[in-house]
Every structure is written in structure tokens, then in C-alpha cells.
Backbone bond lengths (Angstrom), bond angles and torsions (degrees), N, CA, C in turn:
res aa  C-N    CA-C-N  psi(-1)  N-CA   C-N-CA  omega(-1)  CA-C   N-CA-C  phi
1 M - - - 1.465 - - 1.531 107.72 -
2 N 1.340 118.03 135.22 1.462 118.03 -171.97 1.526 113.22 -89.14
3 D 1.351 114.80 166.66 1.457 121.80 -176.13 1.525 111.97 -65.84
4 R 1.328 116.92 -27.92 1.459 120.48 -179.96 1.524 110.79 -64.13
5 V 1.319 116.83 -41.29 1.460 120.75 177.79 1.517 110.27 -65.39
6 R 1.345 116.39 -44.27 1.464 120.76 179.62 1.535 110.78 -58.96
7 E 1.321 116.58 -44.65 1.458 120.88 -178.71 1.528 111.31 -62.70
8 Q 1.328 116.44 -41.75 1.461 119.99 -179.95 1.523 111.48 -60.58
9 F 1.332 116.60 -45.01 1.463 119.24 -176.71 1.523 111.73 -73.45
10 N 1.313 118.40 -34.08 1.460 119.79 175.34 1.529 110.57 -64.74
11 T 1.333 116.33 -37.93 1.461 121.21 -178.07 1.523 111.85 -67.33
12 M 1.330 116.97 -40.14 1.459 120.55 -174.97 1.524 113.48 -91.18
13 S 1.321 118.34 4.05 1.462 120.94 -170.39 1.524 113.97 -57.99
14 S 1.333 117.80 -41.72 1.466 120.34 -174.53 1.526 112.37 -65.97
15 E 1.345 117.12 -24.90 1.462 121.16 -177.99 1.523 112.61 -105.66
16 Y 1.329 116.36 0.04 1.464 120.71 -166.24 1.526 112.74 -58.90
17 D 1.314 118.47 -56.49 1.463 121.29 -176.34 1.526 111.79 -62.28
18 A 1.326 116.09 -44.99 1.461 120.46 -176.38 1.526 112.19 -63.65
19 R 1.324 117.24 -28.84 1.465 121.35 -175.54 1.524 114.07 -92.94
20 R 1.322 118.66 -9.63 1.467 119.90 -171.47 1.528 112.50 -56.29
21 R 1.326 117.62 -48.52 1.462 120.36 -177.22 1.529 112.13 -68.08
22 L 1.321 116.74 -20.77 1.463 120.31 177.69 1.521 112.00 -81.18
23 L 1.339 116.25 -17.38 1.464 120.96 -176.54 1.519 113.43 -107.60
24 I 1.334 116.64 -19.79 1.474 120.84 -175.52 1.529 108.86 -116.94
25 P 1.341 118.03 112.19 1.465 120.43 -175.91 1.525 114.20 -60.97
26 C 1.318 117.22 -25.85 1.473 120.79 -173.73 1.527 110.22 -123.93
27 F 1.311 116.38 42.78 1.460 122.11 -171.02 1.528 112.99 -50.61
28 D 1.325 118.06 -57.01 1.465 120.84 -174.77 1.518 112.23 -64.43
29 E 1.333 116.91 -43.50 1.461 120.23 179.39 1.522 111.45 -63.50
30 L 1.329 116.04 -39.27 1.458 120.44 -178.39 1.523 111.37 -62.43
31 Y 1.320 116.24 -44.67 1.457 119.85 -175.72 1.531 113.48 -83.25
32 D 1.332 117.17 -22.20 1.461 119.41 -174.49 1.529 114.54 -100.80
33 S 1.324 118.02 -29.36 1.468 120.37 -167.15 1.523 113.76 -63.35
34 G 1.313 118.00 -36.56 1.455 119.56 -177.67 1.522 114.13 -78.34
35 I 1.311 117.30 -26.47 1.460 120.61 -173.83 1.534 111.51 -63.66
36 G 1.321 116.86 -34.93 1.455 120.29 -178.85 1.517 113.99 -68.17
37 I 1.330 118.07 -20.66 1.462 120.71 -177.67 1.533 112.19 -87.96
38 L 1.314 117.53 -11.66 1.466 120.24 -178.70 1.522 110.35 -60.53
39 S 1.328 115.82 136.81 1.470 120.15 -173.30 1.526 113.81 -103.60
40 F 1.332 117.95 1.06 1.465 120.18 178.72 1.526 109.37 -60.18
41 T 1.329 116.42 127.23 1.467 120.48 -172.86 1.527 114.48 -101.43
42 G 1.314 118.20 -9.69 1.459 119.89 178.88 1.519 112.13 -80.62
43 E 1.315 115.96 -177.85 1.461 120.56 -178.81 1.525 112.79 -99.04
44 E 1.348 117.53 -16.98 1.461 119.69 -172.34 1.534 111.66 -128.91
45 P 1.320 118.20 64.88 1.460 119.02 177.60 1.532 111.31 -64.77
46 R 1.310 115.15 145.04 1.470 120.85 172.27 1.524 107.03 -86.11
47 V 1.327 115.54 117.01 1.461 120.97 -170.21 1.529 110.59 -119.57
48 L 1.323 115.84 131.86 1.461 122.00 173.42 1.524 107.94 -110.70
49 D 1.327 116.09 125.27 1.464 122.37 177.57 1.521 107.75 -109.40
50 V 1.341 116.64 107.62 1.467 120.48 -175.85 1.531 110.36 -95.27
51 G 1.328 114.78 132.69 1.453 119.89 -171.81 1.513 109.59 65.59
52 A 1.327 115.25 45.51 1.479 121.73 -167.71 1.515 113.85 -66.61
53 G 1.331 117.79 -25.27 1.460 119.41 -176.80 1.512 111.58 58.86
54 T 1.318 116.72 -127.34 1.470 121.08 179.84 1.522 112.21 -87.92
55 G 1.326 117.58 2.56 1.456 120.91 174.63 1.523 115.09 89.82
56 I 1.324 117.55 24.66 1.468 120.22 -178.39 1.529 111.65 -61.07
57 Y 1.342 116.59 -43.73 1.469 119.51 -177.49 1.526 111.20 -69.53
58 S 1.322 116.71 -40.31 1.466 120.00 177.40 1.523 111.03 -62.31
59 A 1.327 116.92 -39.28 1.464 120.53 178.48 1.524 110.73 -63.16
60 A 1.336 116.45 -39.32 1.464 120.24 177.49 1.526 110.71 -65.10
61 L 1.326 116.62 -39.67 1.462 120.98 -179.80 1.522 111.59 -64.15
62 L 1.326 117.36 -33.86 1.465 120.50 179.60 1.526 112.05 -64.69
63 G 1.323 117.00 -19.66 1.452 119.32 175.24 1.515 112.16 -62.78
64 R 1.331 116.59 -29.17 1.469 120.57 177.36 1.523 111.59 -99.36
65 Y 1.311 116.65 -37.91 1.468 121.04 -178.67 1.535 109.26 -121.83
66 P 1.326 118.45 77.13 1.469 121.03 -174.80 1.525 114.49 -64.12
67 K 1.343 117.30 -17.10 1.461 120.14 179.04 1.532 112.28 -104.04
68 A 1.307 117.42 16.28 1.464 121.06 -178.52 1.523 111.05 -59.80
69 K 1.332 114.92 146.04 1.460 121.77 175.38 1.520 107.40 -95.91
70 L 1.323 115.90 107.93 1.456 121.69 -169.93 1.522 112.75 -98.66
71 T 1.327 115.34 139.26 1.462 122.30 167.31 1.520 107.51 -126.01
72 L 1.318 116.96 117.69 1.453 122.22 -178.76 1.528 108.94 -108.80
73 I 1.330 116.79 127.64 1.456 120.44 178.38 1.522 109.89 -124.23
74 D 1.329 115.47 133.13 1.459 122.17 177.72 1.523 108.48 -158.20
75 F 1.326 116.52 151.77 1.469 118.49 -179.18 1.528 112.46 -99.17
76 A 1.344 117.25 -0.08 1.459 121.07 177.61 1.529 108.47 -96.39
77 E 1.318 116.42 106.23 1.469 121.45 -172.95 1.521 112.31 -60.72
78 N 1.332 117.25 -40.94 1.463 120.05 -178.89 1.523 111.78 -63.04
79 M 1.329 116.32 -38.29 1.458 120.27 178.85 1.527 110.90 -66.55
80 L 1.325 115.46 -44.11 1.456 119.69 -177.80 1.531 111.22 -67.75
81 D 1.329 117.47 -31.63 1.466 120.18 176.10 1.536 110.86 -61.89
82 L 1.332 115.85 -38.90 1.465 119.42 177.36 1.524 111.05 -68.25
83 A 1.326 116.51 -35.99 1.467 120.21 176.46 1.523 110.87 -63.46
84 K 1.313 116.87 -38.65 1.465 120.59 178.62 1.526 110.89 -61.51
85 E 1.324 117.03 -38.28 1.464 120.04 176.32 1.522 110.89 -66.78
86 K 1.320 115.79 -41.35 1.465 120.90 -177.18 1.525 111.86 -63.23
87 F 1.336 116.54 -36.75 1.468 120.70 -175.28 1.534 112.12 -107.02
88 A 1.311 116.25 24.46 1.463 120.34 -178.03 1.526 112.37 -59.76
89 D 1.328 116.90 -30.16 1.460 120.59 -178.02 1.524 113.17 -96.29
90 H 1.321 116.94 0.97 1.467 119.89 178.29 1.529 108.00 -99.90
91 V 1.317 115.50 105.73 1.466 121.11 -169.39 1.526 112.51 -60.38
92 D 1.317 117.79 -44.29 1.462 121.54 -174.07 1.522 112.05 -87.46
93 T 1.331 115.86 61.55 1.463 121.08 179.11 1.519 108.93 -133.57
94 S 1.327 115.88 129.68 1.460 120.59 174.96 1.521 108.51 -125.32
95 F 1.329 115.21 156.94 1.458 121.60 -173.73 1.522 110.01 -129.60
96 L 1.319 115.80 136.01 1.461 122.21 178.36 1.521 108.61 -121.85
97 L 1.319 117.01 117.22 1.463 121.76 176.19 1.526 107.98 -91.96
98 D 1.326 115.78 95.79 1.463 120.20 -176.32 1.528 109.29 -169.25
99 D 1.316 114.75 168.03 1.462 121.74 173.66 1.523 107.75 -77.87
100 Y 1.320 117.68 116.83 1.462 119.65 -174.46 1.522 113.05 -65.45
101 F 1.335 117.34 -22.42 1.462 120.18 -179.01 1.525 111.86 -72.97
102 T 1.325 117.22 -39.13 1.458 121.36 -176.67 1.522 113.34 -100.02
103 H 1.314 118.31 -8.46 1.467 121.67 -176.17 1.529 111.38 -61.09
104 D 1.335 115.67 141.02 1.459 121.87 175.37 1.532 108.36 -91.46
105 Y 1.324 116.34 107.44 1.453 121.29 -177.91 1.528 112.30 -85.82
106 G 1.336 116.76 -1.60 1.447 119.95 -179.17 1.517 111.14 63.41
107 K 1.310 115.99 -137.59 1.464 120.81 -178.92 1.523 112.49 -102.87
108 E 1.318 116.29 12.83 1.456 119.80 -178.76 1.531 110.58 -66.80
109 T 1.320 117.17 138.77 1.459 121.91 178.71 1.524 110.25 -125.08
110 F 1.332 114.90 162.72 1.465 121.10 -174.71 1.521 109.95 -136.81
111 D 1.331 114.57 161.32 1.462 121.37 173.97 1.529 111.13 -90.64
112 I 1.326 115.14 -33.19 1.464 121.42 -176.76 1.521 109.42 -139.94
113 V 1.322 116.21 135.10 1.466 121.68 170.04 1.521 107.29 -117.39
114 I 1.331 116.37 132.35 1.459 121.12 176.81 1.526 109.57 -125.39
115 S 1.314 115.42 152.30 1.457 120.71 175.76 1.516 108.37 -154.38
116 A 1.315 116.56 136.13 1.464 120.62 179.64 1.521 110.17 -129.50
117 L 1.314 115.52 123.19 1.462 123.05 171.45 1.520 112.75 54.61
118 S 1.329 115.77 46.57 1.451 119.34 -178.18 1.529 113.43 -138.27
119 I 1.326 117.88 -46.04 1.463 121.03 -173.74 1.528 111.75 -63.78
120 H 1.333 117.01 -21.18 1.471 119.05 178.07 1.532 112.41 -67.21
121 H 1.318 117.45 -9.07 1.462 119.81 175.62 1.535 112.17 -79.75
122 L 1.331 117.26 -12.38 1.461 121.56 178.17 1.530 109.67 -86.38
123 D 1.339 116.39 146.94 1.453 118.25 174.81 1.527 109.37 -76.29
124 E 1.321 117.20 176.06 1.457 120.54 -171.57 1.524 112.61 -60.78
125 R 1.312 116.97 -45.13 1.458 119.76 -178.74 1.526 110.75 -64.02
126 D 1.322 117.03 -42.15 1.464 120.05 179.85 1.527 111.87 -67.61
127 K 1.323 117.03 -32.82 1.468 118.55 174.48 1.525 109.99 -60.63
128 Q 1.324 117.03 -44.85 1.456 120.51 -179.81 1.526 111.14 -61.50
129 I 1.315 116.25 -44.34 1.465 121.04 179.00 1.523 110.53 -62.82
130 F 1.323 115.81 -42.61 1.466 119.59 -175.64 1.515 111.94 -71.08
131 Y 1.339 117.36 -38.07 1.465 119.11 176.56 1.527 110.92 -60.35
132 A 1.325 116.64 -39.61 1.463 120.10 177.74 1.524 110.30 -64.97
133 K 1.318 116.14 -38.73 1.464 120.55 179.01 1.527 110.51 -64.62
134 L 1.317 116.86 -43.05 1.465 120.62 179.26 1.520 111.14 -64.54
135 C 1.332 116.41 -42.39 1.461 119.77 179.73 1.525 110.83 -59.96
136 S 1.315 116.37 -39.31 1.464 120.52 -178.75 1.522 111.90 -67.17
137 M 1.332 117.54 -21.90 1.464 121.05 -178.23 1.522 112.82 -92.35
138 L 1.330 116.88 -5.85 1.460 120.61 178.83 1.524 110.46 -94.94
139 D 1.316 116.31 139.06 1.457 120.16 172.20 1.534 109.29 -70.51
140 A 1.320 116.89 165.99 1.467 120.89 176.76 1.528 109.47 -54.44
141 G 1.319 116.93 131.20 1.451 121.11 -176.51 1.513 113.69 84.92
142 G 1.341 116.58 -2.52 1.455 120.79 179.27 1.520 111.73 -65.47
143 E 1.326 115.63 156.30 1.454 120.68 -171.41 1.526 112.28 -128.34
144 L 1.333 114.56 148.30 1.460 122.87 178.08 1.517 109.43 -122.07
145 L 1.329 116.41 134.28 1.460 122.79 170.04 1.519 108.48 -121.61
146 N 1.333 116.42 123.87 1.458 121.08 176.75 1.521 108.89 -123.60
147 A 1.328 115.88 102.84 1.464 122.35 177.34 1.519 107.19 -94.53
148 D 1.334 116.80 112.40 1.453 116.80 -165.19 1.524 112.93 -152.85
149 I 1.312 114.60 173.69 1.459 122.54 172.92 1.527 107.79 -86.04
150 I 1.323 115.63 133.03 1.462 119.90 -176.83 1.530 109.57 -128.00
151 S 1.324 114.75 168.98 1.458 121.80 174.45 1.521 109.15 -107.75
152 S 1.328 116.76 151.69 1.454 120.92 175.40 1.529 111.38 -79.22
153 G 1.342 116.43 -19.50 1.453 121.31 -172.76 1.511 112.27 93.99
154 S 1.324 116.85 -6.03 1.467 122.90 178.49 1.517 108.92 -120.96
155 S 1.315 117.52 124.42 1.467 120.47 -179.02 1.525 110.97 -64.13
156 E 1.352 117.51 -32.62 1.459 120.58 179.86 1.528 111.03 -69.57
157 I 1.318 116.55 -44.12 1.469 119.74 178.48 1.528 110.08 -67.29
158 D 1.326 116.87 -41.58 1.464 120.11 178.58 1.524 111.04 -59.31
159 A 1.326 117.29 -36.80 1.464 121.03 179.21 1.530 110.78 -64.24
160 V 1.343 116.83 -38.41 1.463 120.67 176.83 1.523 110.40 -66.01
161 Y 1.341 116.52 -45.79 1.466 120.72 178.17 1.527 111.00 -58.22
162 D 1.331 115.57 -42.89 1.460 120.04 -178.15 1.524 110.83 -65.62
163 E 1.324 116.69 -37.92 1.466 120.05 178.30 1.525 110.73 -64.87
164 I 1.338 116.70 -42.93 1.466 120.78 178.16 1.526 109.94 -60.68
165 W 1.324 116.29 -45.22 1.458 121.97 -179.36 1.528 111.00 -63.08
166 T 1.335 116.00 -47.55 1.463 120.89 -178.08 1.527 111.13 -62.92
167 D 1.333 117.33 -41.97 1.463 120.60 179.10 1.528 110.70 -64.49
168 F 1.346 116.87 -37.73 1.459 120.87 177.92 1.526 110.38 -61.18
169 V 1.318 116.49 -47.32 1.463 120.90 -178.43 1.525 110.90 -66.02
170 A 1.326 116.52 -45.30 1.463 120.15 -179.74 1.527 111.11 -61.26
171 G 1.334 116.64 -37.20 1.465 120.30 178.25 1.516 112.75 -66.40
172 N 1.327 116.49 -26.52 1.469 120.76 -178.94 1.516 113.74 -88.55
173 I 1.325 116.63 -38.64 1.468 119.04 -172.12 1.522 114.05 -121.45
174 G 1.342 117.21 0.90 1.455 119.39 -177.14 1.517 111.25 75.15
175 K 1.299 116.58 -170.90 1.464 120.83 -177.01 1.528 112.20 -117.32
176 G 1.317 114.80 44.78 1.450 121.14 178.21 1.515 112.83 -91.74
177 E 1.324 115.11 -150.45 1.468 121.53 -174.62 1.535 111.70 -62.47
178 Y 1.345 116.77 -42.64 1.469 117.84 -177.14 1.519 110.89 -68.24
179 F 1.329 117.10 -34.22 1.464 120.35 176.65 1.523 110.02 -63.70
180 E 1.322 117.36 -41.01 1.461 120.45 178.54 1.529 111.07 -64.11
181 R 1.321 116.72 -36.30 1.461 120.23 176.53 1.521 110.75 -66.85
182 F 1.335 116.13 -38.56 1.461 120.61 176.17 1.526 110.62 -61.31
183 M 1.323 117.56 -46.65 1.455 121.51 -179.77 1.535 110.49 -63.14
184 K 1.320 116.17 -37.55 1.465 120.71 178.92 1.523 110.58 -66.65
185 S 1.327 116.82 -36.71 1.468 120.51 -177.33 1.527 111.44 -64.69
186 K 1.318 117.74 -28.71 1.460 120.96 -178.34 1.527 112.45 -69.87
187 E 1.325 116.68 -17.60 1.458 120.43 -178.22 1.528 112.84 -66.33
188 V 1.320 117.75 -21.46 1.474 120.78 -179.48 1.527 111.91 -99.09
189 D 1.342 117.53 3.26 1.460 120.99 178.71 1.532 110.88 -75.24
190 K 1.336 115.47 141.16 1.463 121.63 178.02 1.537 109.32 -135.33
191 P 1.328 117.03 61.64 1.466 120.21 -175.29 1.528 111.89 -66.27
192 S 1.318 115.76 148.55 1.467 122.54 179.35 1.523 109.58 -123.09
193 P 1.334 117.68 151.15 1.463 120.81 178.86 1.528 112.02 -63.12
194 V 1.328 115.87 149.51 1.456 121.63 178.15 1.530 110.65 -57.89
195 E 1.331 117.02 -42.86 1.468 120.74 -176.54 1.524 111.40 -60.48
196 N 1.318 117.19 -40.67 1.465 120.66 177.51 1.524 110.78 -63.96
197 Q 1.316 115.36 -40.86 1.462 118.82 -177.66 1.530 111.15 -70.65
198 Y 1.331 117.62 -32.47 1.466 119.77 170.89 1.523 109.71 -53.42
199 R 1.319 115.23 -51.30 1.470 120.61 -176.21 1.526 111.22 -62.16
200 W 1.314 116.43 -43.60 1.473 119.54 -179.61 1.518 111.24 -64.64
201 L 1.313 117.84 -38.68 1.462 121.17 179.26 1.526 111.10 -65.62
202 L 1.318 116.95 -42.93 1.461 120.51 178.44 1.527 110.67 -65.89
203 E 1.327 117.06 -41.27 1.456 121.02 177.55 1.521 111.19 -65.13
204 A 1.332 116.49 -27.94 1.468 121.00 -179.89 1.524 112.18 -73.66
205 G 1.355 116.76 -18.47 1.457 119.87 178.93 1.512 115.01 121.43
206 F 1.330 117.23 -0.30 1.459 119.35 175.74 1.528 109.05 -75.85
207 R 1.354 116.53 148.33 1.467 119.83 -176.55 1.522 113.01 -106.70
208 D 1.317 118.10 -26.59 1.464 122.46 178.39 1.523 108.65 -123.39
209 V 1.321 116.26 125.79 1.463 120.59 -177.17 1.523 109.00 -136.67
210 D 1.331 116.25 138.37 1.461 118.98 176.56 1.526 109.54 -156.22
211 C 1.330 114.38 161.06 1.457 121.49 170.19 1.520 106.28 -102.22
212 V 1.314 117.43 107.37 1.467 120.85 -173.01 1.527 112.51 -89.07
213 Y 1.323 116.67 -9.48 1.461 120.53 176.45 1.526 108.63 -158.62
214 K 1.324 116.13 140.35 1.466 120.46 174.60 1.518 109.45 -152.55
215 R 1.317 115.38 133.28 1.458 121.69 170.68 1.519 107.91 -144.52
216 Y 1.320 115.51 111.87 1.457 121.79 -177.68 1.530 110.25 53.91
217 N 1.323 117.53 -116.87 1.475 120.44 -175.82 1.533 112.60 -98.32
218 Y 1.333 116.59 20.50 1.463 121.38 175.39 1.525 109.33 -118.71
219 A 1.328 116.55 140.81 1.463 120.29 179.66 1.520 110.25 -153.26
220 V 1.322 114.80 158.46 1.462 121.28 172.66 1.518 107.62 -120.63
221 L 1.323 116.05 115.84 1.457 121.89 178.12 1.522 109.70 -97.36
222 Y 1.326 115.26 136.87 1.460 121.86 179.65 1.533 108.22 -119.74
223 A 1.333 116.04 137.96 1.470 120.06 176.17 1.518 109.06 -144.07
224 R 1.349 115.36 140.60 1.462 121.19 178.48 1.526 108.97 -123.33
225 K 1.321 115.42 135.94 1.459 121.74 -177.67 1.527 110.38 -81.12
């Protein structure tokens, strides 16, 4: 993950949570839709949140698994500091300040891996490498949820999706300084089509793969080992 992405997220950290619904047309559906499909039956799943930011996805997961053992990893220190405040009362939470793509996780394994709006910053080859890495860290039956920005595979359709998204954001926040920062942030996005990601997940070792939610250029991918 490059320094430009890190700088952007550190800069926007103080406003991040408050602005999410103004920037994401399907905020609640994106964060909630995949959690209901998780098949873990215990009360204390070991959960890894990659690119955790301020911990929005982990907080949503606690709605179903309030005793989950959380590990949040992010390379933006300001974002992770806010996550530490958010989970101050949740005893089983640990934080890793590092690049999740290059981090050495050792032999640690998890029941569930979640990621929201982060993996799209990786290029295609790195996505394939990272999916394999995540699969190796999941126990048998372990599950992955990736709520992310995706591509349709068509530049013309993607242009329509981008226009819809941009108009939504402009209608919420106007076209001032924060809008310009939003437009700048899109320059580091590298979204991939759902179909390609299906293939990469299966090649990585997952046996069940599906898209459990999609709206325009947003989707939630589910995979089970």
C-alpha cells in the first residue's frame, strides 16, 4: 500500500465516521448485508479486520457477535487511534499499526476476516496474492467478507456509476474543499470486476464464493474456506 493512500486516510481521520453516510450511497446495506450470512456458530469468533480504519466494520460485526475477539490492522495511525477510543470498553481487541499486505501474521489464524473499502487500493496481482494470504490465515470453514468498491468490467458502465456516485456526494456536501479531497481520493482506487475476484478467491483456496450485495460500484463479496 503506498504512502499517498496512508496520507489521505491520516488527513481525513477526524471527519471519517461523520462523513461516511455522505460519501457512500448504500452505507447501511454495505456494512450490514454480509454479516447475516456468516455461519460461525460460537459466541467468540477470532476476527481480523484488514484496513480497519476507525473500526466501522468491526463495530457492525459486534452487533451479531458481541464477544468477538477482534484484531484491527491499519497503516494510518490517526485512524487506528480513533478505533482504539471506539473499542476502549471491548476487552478482546488488539490493534496492529502496519501495512496489512506486507505484515507478517506469523502462525495466527482466524475464524472470520472482514475488510471494508480497502482492498480496492491493491492492484490486480496484489489482490490475488492477498486473497491467498487471507485464505491461509483462516481455519477450515473460515469466512471472508470484503465490502468494497468494484468495477463492472466496462469503462462505459463504470463512467455511469462514477457519475451517480459523484452527484450523490456533491448533493450531500457541495463542491467545496471536502468534495475536492473526495475527488482526489478516487485517483488511488483500483477496483476490479466481481467476476475476476471470484476467480482469484477460488484460486486462493476458497470453496464457496458469492456476491451477497451489489449496488452500482459497491459490492460485498463472501468466501468460505
